[in-house]
C-alpha positions in Angstrom: -115.5 -62.0 98.9 -114.7 -63.8 95.5 -114.7 -67.4 94.5 -111.8 -68.9 92.5 -112.9 -72.1 90.3 -111.0 -75.3 90.0 -112.5 -78.0 87.9 -112.1 -81.6 88.7 -111.9 -84.5 86.4 -110.0 -87.8 86.2 -108.5 -87.5 82.7 -109.5 -90.2 80.1 -110.6 -92.7 82.9 -113.5 -90.5 83.5 -115.4 -91.7 80.6 -114.2 -95.3 80.6 -115.8 -95.6 84.1 -119.0 -93.9 82.8 -120.4 -97.0 81.1 -119.7 -99.5 83.8 -123.2 -98.9 85.5 -121.5 -99.5 89.0 -123.1 -97.2 91.6 -119.7 -96.5 93.3 -118.4 -95.5 89.8 -121.4 -93.4 89.2 -120.9 -91.6 92.4 -117.3 -90.9 91.6 -118.1 -89.6 88.2 -120.7 -87.2 89.6 -118.1 -85.9 91.9 -115.3 -85.7 89.2 -117.5 -83.8 86.7 -118.5 -81.2 89.2 -116.8 -77.9 90.0 -115.5 -76.8 93.4 -115.6 -73.1 94.1 -113.3 -71.8 97.0 -113.6 -68.5 98.6 -110.9 -66.5 100.6 -111.9 -68.2 103.7 -111.4 -71.7 102.2 -115.0 -72.4 102.2 -115.8 -75.0 99.5 -119.0 -75.0 97.4 -119.7 -77.9 95.1 -121.4 -76.8 91.8 -122.2 -78.8 88.7 -119.8 -79.0 85.7 -121.1 -79.5 82.2 -120.9 -83.3 82.4 -122.3 -83.9 85.8 -125.9 -84.4 84.9 -125.4 -85.8 81.3 -123.1 -88.5 82.6 -125.6 -89.7 85.0 -128.2 -89.7 82.1 -125.9 -91.9 80.0 -125.4 -94.3 82.9 -129.1 -94.7 83.6 -130.7 -94.2 80.2 -129.3 -95.9 77.0 -131.4 -94.1 74.5 -130.4 -90.6 73.3 -133.2 -88.0 73.4 -132.4 -85.4 71.0 -135.8 -83.6 71.4 -134.7 -82.1 74.7 -131.6 -80.3 73.3 -131.6 -76.6 72.3 -131.6 -76.4 68.6 -128.1 -76.0 67.1 -129.2 -72.9 65.5 -131.3 -71.4 68.4 -130.5 -68.0 69.6 -128.3 -67.1 66.7 -129.4 -63.5 66.7 -126.7 -61.2 68.2 -127.1 -60.9 71.9 -126.7 -57.5 73.6 -124.6 -58.3 76.5 -121.9 -60.5 78.0 -124.5 -61.9 80.5 -126.6 -63.4 78.0 -123.7 -64.7 75.9 -122.3 -66.5 79.0 -125.6 -68.1 79.8 -125.8 -69.2 76.2 -122.4 -70.8 76.3 -123.3 -72.6 79.4 -126.3 -74.0 77.7 -124.2 -75.0 74.6 -121.5 -76.7 76.7 -124.1 -78.8 78.5 -125.8 -79.8 75.3 -122.4 -80.6 73.8 -121.5 -82.8 76.8 -124.8 -84.6 76.3 -124.2 -85.3 72.7 -120.6 -86.5 73.5 -121.6 -88.9 76.1 -124.0 -90.7 73.7 -121.5 -90.5 70.9 -123.5 -88.3 68.7 -120.8 -87.0 66.6 -122.6 -84.9 64.1 -124.8 -83.3 66.9 -121.6 -82.6 68.8 -119.9 -80.8 65.9 -123.0 -78.6 65.3 -122.9 -77.4 68.8 -119.2 -76.9 68.6 -119.8 -74.5 65.8 -122.2 -72.6 68.1 -119.8 -72.6 70.8 -117.0 -71.2 68.5 -119.2 -68.1 67.8 -120.0 -67.5 71.4 -116.3 -67.9 72.3 -115.5 -65.1 69.8 -118.2 -62.8 71.0 -116.9 -63.2 74.6 -113.3 -62.5 73.5 -112.3 -65.9 74.9 -110.0 -66.5 71.7 -106.9 -66.0 73.7 -107.9 -68.9 76.1 -109.9 -71.1 73.5 -108.5 -70.6 70.0 -108.5 -72.5 66.7 -105.7 -74.9 67.9 -108.1 -76.0 70.7 -111.1 -76.3 68.4 -108.9 -78.5 66.0 -108.0 -80.7 68.8 -111.6 -81.3 69.5 -112.4 -82.1 65.9 -109.4 -84.5 65.7 -110.9 -86.4 68.7 -114.4 -86.6 67.4 -114.2 -90.5 67.4 -113.0 -90.5 71.0 -115.7 -89.8 73.5 -113.4 -90.1 76.5 -111.1 -87.6 75.0 -113.9 -85.2 74.1 -115.2 -85.3 77.6 -111.9 -84.1 78.9 -111.6 -81.4 76.3 -115.1 -80.0 77.2 -114.0 -79.9 80.9 -110.8 -78.2 79.8 -112.8 -75.6 77.8 -114.9 -74.9 80.9 -111.9 -74.5 83.0 -110.0 -72.3 80.4 -113.0 -69.9 80.3 -113.1 -69.5 84.1 -109.4 -69.0 84.3 -109.6 -66.3 81.5 -112.4 -64.5 83.1 -110.8 -64.6 86.6 -107.4 -63.4 85.1 -109.3 -60.4 83.4 -111.5 -59.6 86.4 -114.5 -60.9 84.7 -115.6 -63.5 87.4 -119.2 -62.7 87.1 -119.2 -63.7 83.3 -117.4 -67.1 84.1 -120.0 -67.8 86.7 -122.9 -67.1 84.4 -121.5 -70.0 82.1 -122.0 -72.2 85.1 -125.5 -70.8 85.6 -126.5 -71.5 82.0 -125.1 -75.0 82.1 -127.0 -75.7 85.4 -130.3 -74.6 83.9 -129.8 -76.7 80.7 -128.8 -79.8 82.6 -131.6 -79.5 85.0 -134.0 -79.3 81.9 -132.4 -82.4 80.4 -132.8 -84.3 83.6 -136.4 -83.3 84.4 -137.5 -84.1 80.9 -135.8 -87.3 80.1 -138.6 -90.0 79.7 -136.3 -92.9 81.0 -134.7 -91.3 84.0 -137.8 -91.4 86.4 -137.5 -95.1 86.4 -134.1 -95.1 87.8 -133.6 -96.0 91.6 -131.3 -92.9 91.8 -133.9 -90.4 90.6 -135.0 -89.0 93.9 -131.2 -88.6 94.9 -130.3 -86.9 91.6 -133.3 -84.3 92.1 -132.0 -83.7 95.7 -128.4 -83.2 94.4 -129.7 -80.6 92.0 -131.1 -78.7 94.9 -127.9 -78.7 96.7 -126.1 -77.4 93.7 -128.7 -74.6 93.3 -128.5 -73.5 96.7 -124.7 -73.1 96.3 -125.1 -71.2 93.0 -127.5 -68.8 94.7 -125.1 -68.5 97.6 -122.3 -67.5 95.4 -124.4 -65.0 93.5 -125.0 -63.1 96.8 -121.4 -62.6 97.1 -120.8 -61.3 93.6 -120.7 -57.7 92.9 -124.3 -56.5 92.5 -125.5 -55.2 89.2 -128.3 -55.8 86.8 -126.9 -59.0 85.4 -126.3 -60.6 88.9 -129.8 -59.5 90.0 -131.4 -61.2 87.0 -129.4 -64.3 87.6 -130.4 -64.3 91.1 -133.9 -63.8 90.3 -133.8 -66.7 87.8 -132.2 -69.1 90.2 -134.2 -68.1 93.3 -137.5 -68.8 91.2 -136.3 -72.3 90.9 -135.2 -72.4 94.6 -138.7 -71.6 95.8 -140.1 -74.6 93.8 -137.5 -76.9 95.2 -138.3 -75.6 98.7 -141.8 -77.0 98.2 -140.3 -80.4 98.1 -139.1 -82.4 101.2 -135.4 -83.3 101.4 -134.4 -86.4 103.3 -130.9 -87.3 104.4 -129.7 -90.9 104.1 -126.1 -91.0 105.1 -124.3 -88.5 102.8 -126.9 -88.6 100.3 -129.9 -86.3 99.9 -133.2 -87.6 98.5 -136.0 -85.4 97.2 -139.6 -86.3 98.2 -142.1 -84.6 95.8 -145.5 -85.0 94.3 -146.1 -85.3 90.6 -147.6 -81.7 90.6 -144.5 -80.3 92.4 -142.1 -81.9 89.8 -144.3 -80.7 86.9 -144.1 -77.1 88.3 -140.2 -77.4 88.4 -140.1 -78.8 85.0 -142.3 -76.1 83.5 -140.5 -73.3 85.2 -137.1 -74.7 84.1 -138.4 -74.8 80.5 -139.6 -71.3 80.7 -136.4 -69.9 82.1 -134.4 -71.9 79.5 -136.5 -70.4 76.7 -135.8 -67.0 78.0 -132.0 -67.7 77.9 -132.3 -68.9 74.3 -134.4 -66.1 73.0 
């Protein structure tokens, strides 16, 4: 059973709403920047897009914290397989989104250069070419436009992989983006003071459970098994936390020790991706 991706965003209004600080708008943005995967039985699974977590960070935390980003030159050594390249591109897109929402132009362009290299290595040139990159650079002073372009890039990559029967590689981009976004959320020094923090952690568990479910439906091989092992390790730590339902919202109840374990494991897995 295969999943076919469709990525949801609200054009330029996506980012104009992001700075409002209004809870209703924040919830809308979190939905708009997520991906919906649909299988042949019309079962929908919500998974995070590359702007889901970073948009929340920008709404709640006004200060840019560059120390949590992967270095723009990290992992520049050639990678042996499509799996690792796809994970790395997911990390890169999440970091690029974080830089964009904070209007960090130089940091964004550094990561764009890294993404270009990965796009070429993954043979995505047919979907994401120099014209697309030039459009990104031409809009470097327009964060709302850049956020849309990042989501379009994410979408184009998945469309290309699906059309060429490389669905797993497209899904690994989502996995890499998830791990990096989780790392950014768990390490941000300001976010724990937000009244939405426990709900954000709970939301990440839901996304993770959906990602693991999708992995169990992909054709098994060494790459999907490694991805499953990676995500399941995080899932076990999330399972130590208690989840409380409040309306449609899930809130995580956790101790400082449980959160520290999740943070440390996420950092370890992220380091392995970036090696």
